[in-house]
N, C-alpha and C positions, 0 to 999 in steps of 0.2 A: 213353483215348487218342483223338486227333482223327481219325485216319485210320480209315475204315471198308472192310473188304474187299469186293471185288466177289464176288457170288454165284456167279459162273461161274468163280472161280479153281480151278486155274491156267489162265490163258489160252493158254499155250503149254506143250507137253511134248515130251520126246524123241521121235523117230520111228524105230522100230527097222528100217523099211524103207529109211531113208536112212542109209547108212553113216557120212556126215560129221556126222550130229546123232543118232546112235543112242544116245548115252550121256546126254546132257544138252543143254537148251536154255533158257538163263537170262540174267539181266542185260540186259533189253531197254531200248534207248534209243529214245524215241519222238519223231516229227517230223510235224507237220501241214502237208501240201503239197496245194494243189488240191482241198481238201475230203475229203482222205484222210489216214488216220493210218498212218504207216509204223513198223515196229517193227524195229530193227536188234538183233539178239541174238547172243549168244555160244553156238555150237554145239560139242559135244565129241563126237569120233568113237569108235568101238570102237578096239582096239589096232591100231596100224599099225607096220610096221617102217621105221625111218629112220635111216640111218648107223649099222646095226648095233645100234639100240636098239628095244625095244618099247614104244611109247608111245601114249597117247590124245591126239589133236591137236585144237587149238581153231581154229575158223573163225568168220567172221561171216556169219549168215543174215538173210534179209530176209522180213517178213510185212506183209501190208496189210489195212486194215480201213476200213469206212465209218462206224463208230460208235465207233472207239477202245476197244472192248471185246472183239469178236469178230474174230479175225484169221485170215486164210488165209496159209500159207506161200507164198513165191514162189520160195525157192531159196537156193543159195549165192550170197553176194555177194563176200566177199573170203576168199581162201585163202592158206594160209601157203607162200610161194614165193620170197621174196626173202632174200638173205644174212643181213639183220638181223631177219627175222620167220619164218624156216623151221621153227622150232620151235612157233609158235603165234601166232595173232591173237585176242586176247581183248577182252572188255568195251568194245564201241564206245561213243562219244558223238558223236551228229549234230547239226550246227547248219546251217541254211540261211541263206546270207548272200550278198548281191550276186549272186543268180542261180545259185550253186553250193552243193552239200552238201559240207560239210567233216565227215569222219568220222575221229575219232581213236580209236585202239586201242592195247591194250598189245602190244607187239611182243617175241616171245621169240626171242633169237638164238642160243642155245646150249642145250646140256644137259650136265651138270646145270643146273638153273635158278638160276643165281647172279645177285645183284643187278645187277652190271655189264652184263648182257645182257638185262634186263628194263627196257625203254624204251618211249617213246611212238612210235607210228607214225601216219601221216596218209594218208588217201585222199581225194582231191578229185574229186568227181563234177560233170561239166557237166550229165548227167542220170543217172538210175539205172539205165539200160538199157545204158549205154556203160562201157568199161574205164575205171577212175580212173587218175589220176596219183598216185603214191605217194612218199612221202618219210619218211626217219627223222627225228624230231624231236629229241628230247633226247639229248645225249651222256652223261647220268648217269641213275641208276636213278629211274624215275618211271612213273606210271600215271593214268589216268583224267582226261586232259585234256579240257577242253571250251571251245569258242569262243563267247563273248558273241554274241548274234544281231544286234547292231547296234554301230556305232562309239560310243566314249564320249569326248566332247571331242576328236573327231578322230583318236582312236586305236583301233585293234583291242585287244581284251582276251582273254585265256585265263585259265582257272583249272586248276590241276593239283595232284595229290598228288606231291610229291618225296620221294625216300628211302622209298618205300613199303615195301621190303623191308629197309630199314636203320632200323627203327623207333626212336624215334617219327617218323611221317611228318610232312611240313610241308606244309599246304595253302597254296597261293600264288598270287598274281595277277601276270600279266606283261602289260605294256602296250608294243604294238608300233606302229611307224610304218608298216610295210608288211606285208602278209600273206606275202611272201617271207622274212620274218624268222622265220617259224615253223619253217623248216628251216635256219636259219643257225646253224652250230655256234659261231661267235663270239659271236653274240647270247646263246645259252644259256649259254656258259661265263661270260660276264660276269654274267648274271642270277644264276646259281648261286653265284658268289662272294659275292653280298650276299643269300643266301636269307633270313636272318632279317628283313631289311627288307621283304620281300615277302609275309611270312606273315600269315595270317589266324589269330587266336587263337580257336580253336573247342574245342581240348580242355578239359574241365571238370577233369580231374585229370591228374597227370603219368604215370599208367599207361593213359592213353587213346591210342587211335589214331583219327584222324580222316581220312577219304578223300572226295574229290570224289564226289558222286552224280550228280544229273542236271545237264545244261547249265542255266546260270541263266535264269530266266524274268522278263521285264520286267513289273512291276507299277506301278501308280501311285505307290506308296510308294518304289520303289527296284527292286533286283534280289532276286528270291527264290532262295535257294540251297537245295535239298534235298540233304542229305549223309548219310554213315554216320558214326556215333561207335561205336566198338568199346571196350567197357570191359574192362579187364584183359587186354589184347591179349597173346597168346602164352602165356597161363597158364590154369590150370584155372578154371572159372567165367566164362569169356568170355561177353559178352553184346553181341550186335549190335543196333543200334537206329537207326532213321530219325529224323533230326532236321532242323530247318529254321532259317535265318538270313536276316535282311534286310540287304542291303548297300546302301551309299549310291548313288544313281542317277549321280551325277557322279564318285564316286571309290569303285569297289567294293572297294578295300583297306580301307575303313572299315565296321565292323560297326555297324548301326543297332539290331539287335534280334536276339534268339534264342529258340527254344522253351524252355519251362520243363522239359520233360521229353521223352523218346522219343515221337514221333508213333505209332510202331509197333515192336513187338518180336516175336520168334518166339513164336507160339502155335498155329498151325494145324499139321496134320500134314505139309502140304507145305512147311512152313518149318522143322519140326523134323527130319523124316527125308529123307535124300537123300545126295547125294555127300559133301557136308560139312555135317553136321547143325547146326541151331539158327542158321540165318543168314536175315535179311532184309537185302538190300542194294539201295539205290535206285540206278537207273541212267537213269532217263528221267522226265519230267513234261511235261505240257501243261495248259493252262487252257482250258476249255470253258464260255463265260459266267461264272458265279461258282463253277464247281466246278474244283478242283484234282485232277488224276489223277496219282498217282505209281505209276510202273512199276518192279517190283523183282524181284530174283531170290530164289527160295525154296530154301534148303539147296542152293545151287549146282546146281540140277537142273531148275528150271522157272521160267517167267515168271509174274508175277502183277500185279494192280493194285489199289490202294486209293485212295479218294477222300475229299474233305472240302470243306466250304463255305470257299472262299478268304478272303472277309472275317473269317470267325470265327477262321482260323488267323491272319491278319495282326493281329488285335486281341489274340490270346492271346500273342504274342511279347512277350518281356520287353525293355524298352529298355536298350540298352548305353550307359548314362550315363557311365561312367568307364572309361579304359583300365586293363588289368592288366599287370603286377602292381601291386597296391595297396600292399603291404609291400615294403620294400627292406631287405636284409640289411646290417649293419655290415661294413666292409671289414676290421674287426679280429676277425671271427669265427674260432673261438669266443673269446668274451671271458673265460671262465673254464674251466680244465681241472683234472683231479685234480693233486694235489701229493704227490709220492712221499716228500717228507720229513715229511709229516704222515700219521700211520698212519690218522686217523680219516677223512680224505678221499682216500685212495689209490685206491680202486676207481672212484669216479665223483662228479660234482658236477653236478647237474642240478634240473629242475623248480623254479625260483626264484620266490619271492614278492617283492613290492616294497612299501616303505614310503616314500612320497615325503615329505621333510622340507624345504620350500621348494625350493632348487636342488639338493638331494642326494637321490639315489636309494640307499636302503638295500636291497640285494638279499639276502634271506635265501633260501639255497639248501639242498637236500638233499645231503647228503655220506654216502657209503658207504665203510667200512673194508673190508678183504679178507675179513672174515667175513660181510659182507652186512648189518651193523648200520648203520641210518641215523641220522643227526645233523643238526643245523642249523648252517650256517656263514654268515658275514656277509661281504659285500664292499660298498663304497660307491663310487658312480659320481657324477660330474657330470651334471646333467640338461642343462646348456648344451653340454658338450664331449663327454659320453658317456665321458669318460676314467676309468679306475680310479683311485680316490683312496686306497683302503685295503682291505686284506683281513685279516680277524683270524686270528691263528695258532692259536686254540683254538675249538671249537664254541661257539656262543652258547646251545645247548639240546641237552640230551642225554636219551636214554631213561632214566627212572627210576621208572615205574610198572609194576605187575605186567602190565597190558593191554599193554605194549610190550616186554616182556622175551622173549628169544629161546627159543622152545620146542624147537628142535632146533639142534644145534651148527653144521649147515652151512646152515641156513635163513635167509632174510631176516627182519629185524625192525626195531622202532625207530620212529622219528618220521619220517614220509614226507610230501612234497608239501604244504609250508605254504600257507595264504593268509592275509594280514594285512589288517585293517580298522581304521583309526583312527576311534574313536566317542567324541567328547568329549576327554578327555585320557589316554585309555586305549587301548593297542594290543592288539586281539584276534588271537589266532592260532588258526586252526582247522587241523588237520592229520590225516593218516591214521595211526591206531595200529594196529600190527601185530605179532602174536606168531609167526604161522606155523602154528598149531594151530586157528584159528578164524577166521571171516571179518573182514576189515578194519573198523574203525569209526572214527567221527569223534570226535576228542579236541578239547578246548577249554582254552586257557590264555589268559593276558593279562599285560600288564605296562604301568606308567605310562610315557608318552611321555617324560617326563624321564628316568626310569630307563633307558629304551632309548638315549636320547642319551648318557647318562653310562656306558653299557655295564655297568650294574649287573645282570648277568644272574642273580644270586641272587634277584632281586625277581619272577621269573616266578612267577605263581600256581600252585598245585598243579593239574595237569591232571585233568580229568574226562571221562568218555565222555558224549557227547549223543546218540548214534545207538542204536537199540533192540538189544539182543542178539540174535544170530541173523541180523541183516540185514547183507549186505555192502554197506556204505555208506561213501562217500568224495566228494572233490571238492566240499567244503563251504566256504561263505564267507558273510559277513554283508554286507547292503547298509550303505553308510556312514552312513545316516540312516533315522529311522522314516519310514513312509509311512502316512498317515492313522492315526497314532498307534500303528503296530504296527512291530516289528522283522521284517525279513524275512531268512530263511535259505534259502540255495540248497544242495541236496546231491544226490547221485546214488545212486538205487537202480535197479541196472542192469536195463534198458538206458536209463532216462530221467532227465532233470533234473527235480528235484522242488523245490517251494517251500514253506516253512513260514512262516506269519504268526502271531506272538503278541505280547501286550502288553508282556511282559518277557522278558529273557534269564534265565529262572529254571530253567535246567537244574540238576538236582542230582546227576547221575550215578548214580542209583539207580532213579528211578521216573519222572522226566520226560524224554521223548525227542522227538528231532525227529519231526515228522508230515508227511504228504504231502497238501497241500491243493490243489495245482495241478501239473500234469505237462506237460512238453514232451518229446515222443517223437521218436526217429530217424525220418528220412524213408526208407522202404523203397526200395531200388534206387538210392539216391544215394551219394555219397562217405561219408555218415555212417550208412550202413544197419545197422550192427550195434548200436552204442550211442553215447551222447553224454554229455558231463559239463561243467559249468561250469569255467572255467579260472581265474577271478580275481573279486574284487569288481567289480561294474559301475562304470562312470564316468558321472556325471551330466552330461548335456548339455542344451542348450536344446531339443533335439528328441526327447529321451527318455533312458532308461538304456542305454548301450552295454555289452553283456555279450558277452565272449569265450567260446567253448565249443570243446571237441574233439569230433571225430568219428571213428569207425573203420568203415572200408569192409568191406563183406562179401567182396568178391573178392579184395582184396590185403592187407587188414588194416593198412593204413597209419593213422597218427595224424595228423590234419590239424586246422587251425585254421579255425573259422567265427566268425560273430557274430550277435547279435540285438539288435534296437532295441526296447525295451520302453517302454510308456507310463509317463510320469513319476508319475502318480497311481494307476495300476492296473497293475502290473508283470506281471499274468497277460494282458495285452492286447498281443499281438505287433504292432509296426508294420512290422517288416522282418526278414527272415531271409536270410542269404547263399545263394544258390543254389549257389555254387561255393566251394571253400576259398580262404582268403585267404593261407595260408601251408601249404606241404606239404614233405614230405622230399625235397630235391633235391641238397644238398650232401653231401659224403662224411661230414662230422661228424653229419649228421642220419640218413643211411642206415646207417652202421656203427657197432656200439657194443653195449652190454649187451642192447639191444632193438633191433632194426633198424627203420628207417623210422618214426622218431617226431619230431615237433615238438610240445613240451608246455609252454606257459607256465603260471605260477601268479601272475603279477603284472604290472602295467604302470605306467609313469609318464606324465606329460603335460607338455610344454613347448612354448610358443609355437606352438600349433596342431598339434603332432605327438604321436601316440600312440607310446610307447616301450614295446616288449613284449620282455621277458626270458624266454627259453624254454629248456627242456632238448632237447638233441639226442642221440637215441638212447640215452637214458638214461645218459649219460656225460659230457656237458659242457653249458656254458650258451652260447647265442646271443643275439644281440640284432637286432631288426628294427623298423623305424619306418614309420609311415604317416601321411598327411594325414588329420586328423579329419574335416574337411568332406568330403573325397573318400569316406571310409568311410560317413558318414551318407548322403550322396547316393545311393551304391551300395545300401545297405540299404533306403532308401525306394523305390528302383526295383524291388526284389524283391518287397516287400510281405510279407504273411504267407503263406510258403510252408509248408504242412503236410506 
């Protein structure tokens, strides 16, 4: 991690002799003025009686330093006393602009602490010795507002976290003609009505919460934003992390680059143990020469600081070369659903493979009956219009071998999750064979392309197992052509994607099994932290092999879609790997079904620069999403080989 903690941490702690800060002193916002460093921090008192309630109250304290590391407390700066902040003044963000200090804070106006009464307040100081002018800023739930320290193209700019207590929060930018608009109810009502247009996309997955950290810092490359990303917010396994983004100098609503991974996560005792355990929350930052100092709260109890070499941080940021989302769902989704009049596909239709035949997309999907037995169904779509052309009334492939017979009356079994590859004039189908009393294994069958076109389903070759007994193996597919004279098979031995290279597809179902000659592993702490698996045969492009894969996150167990760009001559060489998921469960048909929170494709088509991905939603239906191939490749190249 790039940030290094100060050896003297924590730099501020609660003071039992001062009632107003006897319980906690944390989330400090730093400001350099007249060769001094000021730290404005949230202080929490011991229990007080207010309006018949026994509460701990938050105020804003002030500390001063000559070196930015050793601070002397100066006392209470802002106390809760107005109708809209009488239950607490929390988490200040301070900016010096045009001769005044603008200090935003979270204003708590009622108890219990409901979102409608958690808003942004503002204190304006002519100097830090006099009483400030105070205003209520937002008429909606918001926190962590910060003012940019200079005008941008003639306008003032602020950044804030809207709907913080109605997650997911939206981090957004507001541009103002006048500073007085900061407390204009009309301005903020109009801004809030178009919240999505002001948003910064800094969430990596849909279960993230992102919140403004320190006020933005001007660097030669643009605006440096230090913020907090909270993984799996509101659930067990929540992880707080400090991250960084570079915003465009002329238009801070545009993200230029982001950190690859957290700069800091809770590890030290003062970050792990406290009022709220396992928290690092950035609230201030300064630049001294080439050193970046990040001030943060530890476990909602103390103030701490960590530093790094600023040019190294900027260099380490990943360019944001394309805008998200990259994939766009079909307005017709779900494009396939179970049919109650067909017993073999009554329970679910999902996880579809695709065989492209000129302008037709043959979608071979997994279908389940009410007993949990899986078959293969077929639907054909137009690649041009994406309209459904035909759907077969009977399975095109049914379980018939002993290794896919049902072992238990109420258990799942059969032929699952197909992948199709056309090599020469033959269509190869790899699928997961499952009985219920042994680990899943990879099975192989094939059919001539002409027989497939003629729907001569009796021509499927007798299936054999090609993965070793005892290994739980699945998610297998072939590359569509030999590479350096070898056939390449991808499969999955949990938790890794595994590559097999061989001269011939000489599996015999008895002694010759898939081997593991190259492995791609999950990235711990990311959206794919538990396990990954290839989703479909890769697409050959002039830039490399485009391989989609799924990943399962440790915190939320969602199935999401990512991609790899592999070298054309050596697919063990990774040219790009998606830092963030390209598609994730967001729609109801992806969130709710036999298995919640799943997007899982097994095939794709390609038409006029568009990648067309058919996917299973929540193990129940089939969805369709498309993306620009050039945009995908550009994004993966920008990510590089992220291990």
